[in-house]
C-alpha positions in Angstrom: 159.8 102.8 137.7 158.7 104.0 141.1 156.7 101.7 143.5 154.9 103.3 146.5 153.9 101.0 149.4 151.5 102.0 152.1 150.4 100.3 155.3 147.4 102.2 156.8 146.2 101.9 160.4 143.3 103.7 162.1 145.7 106.4 163.3 148.9 105.8 161.5 150.5 105.3 158.0 153.8 103.6 157.3 155.1 104.2 153.8 158.1 103.3 151.5 159.0 104.4 148.0 161.1 102.1 145.9 162.9 102.6 142.6 163.0 99.6 140.2 165.8 99.9 137.7 167.8 97.2 135.9 165.8 94.4 137.7 166.8 95.8 141.1 164.4 97.2 143.7 166.0 100.0 145.8 164.5 101.8 148.8 164.6 105.6 148.3 162.1 106.9 150.8 160.6 105.6 154.1 158.6 107.1 156.8 155.5 107.2 159.0 152.7 109.4 160.1 151.5 108.7 163.7 148.8 109.8 166.0 146.5 110.9 163.1 143.4 112.6 164.4 144.9 113.6 167.7 145.8 117.1 168.7 149.5 116.6 167.8 150.5 114.2 165.0 154.1 113.1 164.2 155.5 113.1 160.6 158.7 111.3 159.7 160.3 111.2 156.2 163.7 109.7 155.4 165.0 109.8 151.8 168.2 109.5 149.9 168.1 113.3 149.7 167.5 114.1 153.4 165.4 113.6 156.5 162.4 115.6 157.8 160.5 115.2 161.0 157.9 117.6 162.5 154.8 117.8 164.6 151.5 119.2 163.4 147.8 118.5 163.5 146.9 115.9 160.8 143.2 115.2 161.0 142.7 112.2 158.7 144.3 109.9 156.2 143.6 112.3 153.4 145.7 115.0 155.1 148.4 112.4 156.0 148.8 111.4 152.4 149.0 115.0 151.2 151.9 115.5 153.7 153.6 112.4 152.4 153.3 113.2 148.7 154.2 116.9 149.3 157.5 115.8 150.8 158.2 113.1 148.2 157.9 115.9 145.6 159.6 118.6 147.6 162.1 120.7 145.7 164.9 120.1 148.3 164.5 116.7 149.9 162.0 115.2 147.5 162.9 112.4 145.1 160.2 112.9 142.4 159.4 115.8 140.1 155.8 114.7 139.8 153.5 112.0 141.1 153.1 110.5 137.6 156.5 108.9 138.2 154.8 106.5 140.6 153.6 103.7 138.4 152.5 101.2 141.1 151.0 101.6 144.5 151.0 98.5 146.7 148.4 98.5 149.5 148.5 96.3 152.6 145.1 94.8 153.2 144.5 92.6 156.2 141.5 90.4 155.4 140.4 89.0 152.1 138.6 85.8 153.3 138.6 82.9 150.8 137.6 85.2 148.0 141.0 86.8 147.5 144.0 84.5 148.0 146.6 86.3 145.8 147.6 89.9 145.2 145.1 91.7 143.0 144.7 94.8 140.9 142.2 97.0 142.8 138.8 97.5 141.1 135.3 98.0 142.4 134.8 94.3 143.1 138.0 94.2 145.2 136.8 97.2 147.2 133.4 95.5 147.9 135.2 92.4 149.2 137.4 94.5 151.5 134.3 96.2 152.8 132.6 92.8 153.3 135.4 91.6 155.6 135.8 94.8 157.5 133.6 93.5 160.3 136.1 90.6 160.8 139.1 93.0 160.9 137.5 96.2 162.4 140.9 97.7 163.4 142.4 97.2 160.0 140.3 96.8 156.9 138.4 100.1 157.2 141.7 102.0 157.4 143.2 99.9 154.6 140.2 100.8 152.4 140.3 104.5 153.3 144.0 104.5 152.2 143.0 102.9 148.9 140.2 105.4 148.2 142.4 108.4 149.0 145.4 107.3 147.0 143.5 106.3 144.0 142.2 109.9 143.9 145.7 111.4 144.6 147.6 109.2 142.2 145.0 108.1 139.6 147.6 107.3 136.9 149.2 104.5 139.0 148.3 100.8 139.0 146.9 100.1 142.5 147.4 96.6 143.9 146.2 95.0 147.1 148.3 92.5 149.0 146.5 90.5 151.6 147.7 89.4 155.0 145.5 86.3 154.8 147.0 85.0 151.5 150.2 83.4 153.0 148.1 81.2 155.3 145.9 79.7 152.6 148.1 76.6 152.7 146.9 75.7 156.2 145.2 72.2 155.9 141.5 71.9 156.4 141.7 70.1 159.8 143.7 73.1 161.1 141.5 75.9 159.8 138.0 74.4 160.5 136.3 75.3 163.8 134.3 72.6 165.7 131.0 74.3 165.2 128.1 73.1 162.9 129.7 72.8 159.5 126.8 74.6 157.9 128.2 77.9 159.3 131.4 77.3 157.3 129.3 76.6 154.2 127.1 79.7 154.8 129.6 82.3 156.2 133.0 80.8 155.6 133.8 80.8 159.3 137.3 79.4 159.5 140.9 80.2 160.5 142.4 82.7 158.1 145.5 84.0 159.9 147.2 87.4 159.6 150.6 89.2 159.4 151.1 86.9 156.3 153.6 89.2 154.6 155.7 89.4 157.7 155.7 85.6 158.3 156.5 85.1 154.6 159.4 87.5 154.6 161.2 86.4 157.8 160.8 82.7 157.0 162.5 83.2 153.6 165.1 85.5 155.1 166.1 83.0 157.9 166.6 80.3 155.4 168.8 82.6 153.4 170.9 83.5 156.5 171.2 79.8 157.3 172.3 79.1 153.7 169.5 76.5 153.4 166.3 76.2 151.3 163.2 77.2 153.1 161.6 73.9 151.8 163.9 71.9 154.0 163.3 73.7 157.3 160.7 73.6 160.1 160.3 77.2 161.2 158.3 78.9 163.9 158.0 82.7 163.3 157.0 85.0 166.1 155.6 88.3 165.0 155.4 90.2 168.3 154.1 93.8 168.3 150.9 95.6 169.2 149.3 92.8 167.2 151.0 89.5 167.6 150.8 86.1 165.9 152.9 82.9 165.5 153.1 80.7 162.5 154.3 77.1 161.9 156.0 76.9 158.5 157.1 73.5 157.3 158.7 72.8 153.9 158.1 76.4 153.0 154.3 76.3 153.6 152.4 77.7 156.5 150.5 74.8 158.2 149.3 76.6 161.3 148.9 80.1 162.7 147.6 81.6 165.9 145.1 84.2 164.6 141.8 82.9 163.4 138.7 84.2 161.7 139.7 87.7 162.9 143.0 89.1 164.4 141.4 88.7 167.9 142.3 85.0 168.4 145.7 83.7 169.6 148.3 85.5 171.6 147.7 88.2 174.2 148.2 91.5 172.4 148.4 95.2 173.1 144.6 95.7 173.5 143.3 92.3 172.3 142.5 89.4 174.5 143.7 86.6 172.3 142.4 83.1 173.2 139.5 83.0 175.8 136.7 80.7 176.7 133.9 81.7 174.3 131.4 81.6 177.1 133.1 84.6 178.6 131.4 86.7 175.8 128.0 85.4 176.9 128.5 86.1 180.6 129.9 89.6 180.1 126.9 90.5 178.0 124.6 89.1 180.7 126.4 90.2 183.9 127.5 93.6 182.7 124.3 94.2 180.7 126.3 95.1 177.6 125.5 94.6 174.0 127.4 92.2 171.7 129.0 95.2 170.0 130.1 96.6 173.4 131.7 93.3 174.5 133.4 92.9 171.1 134.9 96.3 171.5 136.2 95.4 175.0 137.9 92.3 173.7 139.5 94.2 170.8 140.4 97.5 172.3 140.4 97.3 176.1 141.9 93.9 176.9 145.3 92.3 176.4 148.3 94.0 178.0 146.2 97.1 178.6 143.4 95.3 180.3 145.7 93.1 182.4 148.1 95.8 183.5 145.8 98.8 183.8 148.8 100.8 182.7 149.2 100.8 178.9 149.3 98.7 175.8 153.0 99.6 175.4 155.1 96.8 176.8 158.0 99.2 177.5 155.9 101.2 180.0 154.6 98.0 181.5 158.2 96.7 181.9 159.1 99.9 183.8 156.3 99.4 186.2 157.1 95.7 186.6 160.7 96.5 187.5 159.3 98.8 190.2 157.4 95.9 191.7 153.9 96.6 190.2 151.9 93.3 190.6 149.6 93.7 187.6 152.4 94.8 185.3 154.3 91.6 186.2 151.1 89.6 185.7 150.6 91.0 182.2 154.1 90.1 181.2 153.9 86.6 182.6 150.6 86.0 180.8 152.0 87.3 177.6 155.1 85.1 177.8 153.1 82.0 178.9 150.8 82.2 175.9 153.8 82.5 173.5 155.5 79.5 175.0 152.4 77.4 174.7 152.2 78.1 171.0 155.8 77.4 170.4 155.5 74.1 172.2 152.3 73.2 170.3 153.8 74.1 166.9 156.9 72.0 167.6 154.6 69.0 168.2 152.6 69.7 165.1 155.7 69.8 162.9 157.4 66.9 164.7 160.3 69.2 165.7 161.6 72.6 164.9 164.8 73.8 163.3 164.6 77.5 163.9 162.6 80.1 165.8 162.4 83.6 164.5 161.5 86.8 166.4 160.3 89.8 164.5 158.2 93.0 164.7 158.6 95.8 167.3 158.6 93.7 170.5 160.2 90.6 169.0 163.1 92.7 167.5 163.7 95.0 170.5 162.8 93.3 173.8 165.9 91.1 174.5 164.7 90.4 178.0 161.4 89.1 176.7 163.0 86.8 174.2 165.1 85.3 177.1 161.9 84.8 179.2 160.1 83.1 176.3 163.0 80.7 175.4 163.6 79.7 179.0 162.6 76.0 179.5 163.2 74.8 176.0 166.5 73.1 176.9 164.8 69.7 176.3 164.9 70.6 172.6 168.6 71.3 172.9 167.9 75.1 172.5 170.5 77.3 174.0 170.5 81.1 173.8 173.7 83.2 173.6 173.0 85.9 176.1 175.7 88.2 174.7 174.3 88.0 171.2 170.8 88.5 172.5 171.9 91.8 174.0 173.0 93.2 170.7 171.6 96.6 169.6 168.0 96.9 168.5 168.7 96.8 164.8 170.6 93.5 165.1 169.8 90.9 162.5 171.0 87.4 162.9 171.4 84.4 165.2 171.1 84.7 169.0 171.4 81.0 169.8 174.7 79.5 170.9 176.9 77.7 168.5 175.9 74.3 169.9 172.2 74.9 170.1 170.2 72.2 168.2 167.4 74.6 167.6 168.6 77.9 166.1 167.1 81.2 167.1 167.2 84.4 165.0 166.1 88.0 165.3 165.1 89.4 161.9 163.6 92.8 161.4 160.5 92.4 159.3 160.1 94.2 156.0 156.4 93.8 155.0 156.7 96.8 152.7 159.4 95.2 150.6 157.4 92.0 150.2 154.4 94.1 149.1 156.6 96.0 146.7 158.1 92.8 145.2 154.7 91.2 145.0 153.0 94.2 143.4 155.8 94.6 140.9 155.6 91.0 139.9 151.9 91.2 139.3 152.1 94.4 137.4 154.8 93.0 135.1 152.8 89.9 134.4 150.0 91.9 132.9 
C-alpha cells in the first residue's frame, strides 16, 4: 500500500511517498516544489531509485502536482507504475476550528469547514484546500484524509484558550486559542521521550518549532496545555513576516493614522512584519545574521527581539508546568541555527540548564541532546517529521474504516 502526504503552501509543496508493507511504514520518495508562480521555480525529487532536481516555470499547484506525479511514475527514477497504487493521500490542513478535532476523510462538508476557517489562516488554509481539490482530481481512486494542525492543541484547558473579551463572542464565533504546528509538536514531544527512554506521560516538555512560522508548546504528561499561536497563526512569537504578540490597539491606530483599511493592516501584520519588518532586509534569518555580523543595527535588533520573545515563552511555560524536564528545538531555524539556540538558552542557569557548546555545533542534521551531562534540564535538537505523523495518522484512520 502506498501513502502520499502533501503539505501545500501558497508558493510551495512538500511531499513524501511512503510504502506500507508488513505493518511497517517506509519512506520511498521525498521532495519539494518551491517558488511556485514565480519566473523560476525549483523542483526536487529524491527516491530510492534516484534523485532529480531542476528549474522551470511552474505557475500553480496544479502544474506542481503534475510534475510530482510525473516523476513518481517516471520509467527510470519513478517508484510506481501507475497512480492507482496510491491508496491514501494525507493532506496537512492548518485550521479546523472546534468543528474538526481529529483526522477526517475528506468530503464536501470537510471542504466547507476548511473554507470557513480560511479567513483565520489566510496564508495556509486556501493553499491546503487547493491541494485537496487538485489531488482529488488527479488521484480520484485514493482515500483522501485531512490532518489538522489544530487537533493536537485541543487538550488545552478552557482557562488557557479563552480570551478576556465578552464571552458572547466565543459563543457566537468560537473566538479562542487554537494553536498550530500541532503535528510537529506531537512528533518531537514523542520522539524526545523515546530518546530519553522515558514515557511522554512522565515528562514536562517545551517544544520550540522555529521556522518562517514559529510556535512554542507546553506539553505536560503527554498533553498540550498551552501554545503560543492563538485564534490564527499570527499570535505569539516574532516570525518571518508575522508580528506575533502586539498591543491590540496598534491595529486601531494604524488604521487611523495611516488611513488604511482593516484588510490592509491585517496584511501588514501577516506579511510585512516580523523579522522582515524589523530588519528591513529579509524574512530569512540567515541573511539577517549576515548583516548583523557586519554591524547592521536593525538586523541585530530583529534577532534580539526574536530571541527575547522566545525566552519569555519558555520562562512562562516553565512556570505554568511548575518546572520543565526537557526543551526541544525543531523546524528550519530551530534545527540549524546553533548560534540562536545558544542565545535563547543563555540565562537559564537558575534552572540548572547547561548547554554543551561542542554538541550544539554538530552538523545541521544532528538529532539528539545538546545539553551537558550534568544539566538538570535537558535540551534536544530533533528534526521534525510532520509528513510521517500525517502518514501514520491517515493510515490508522483508513484501516479503522
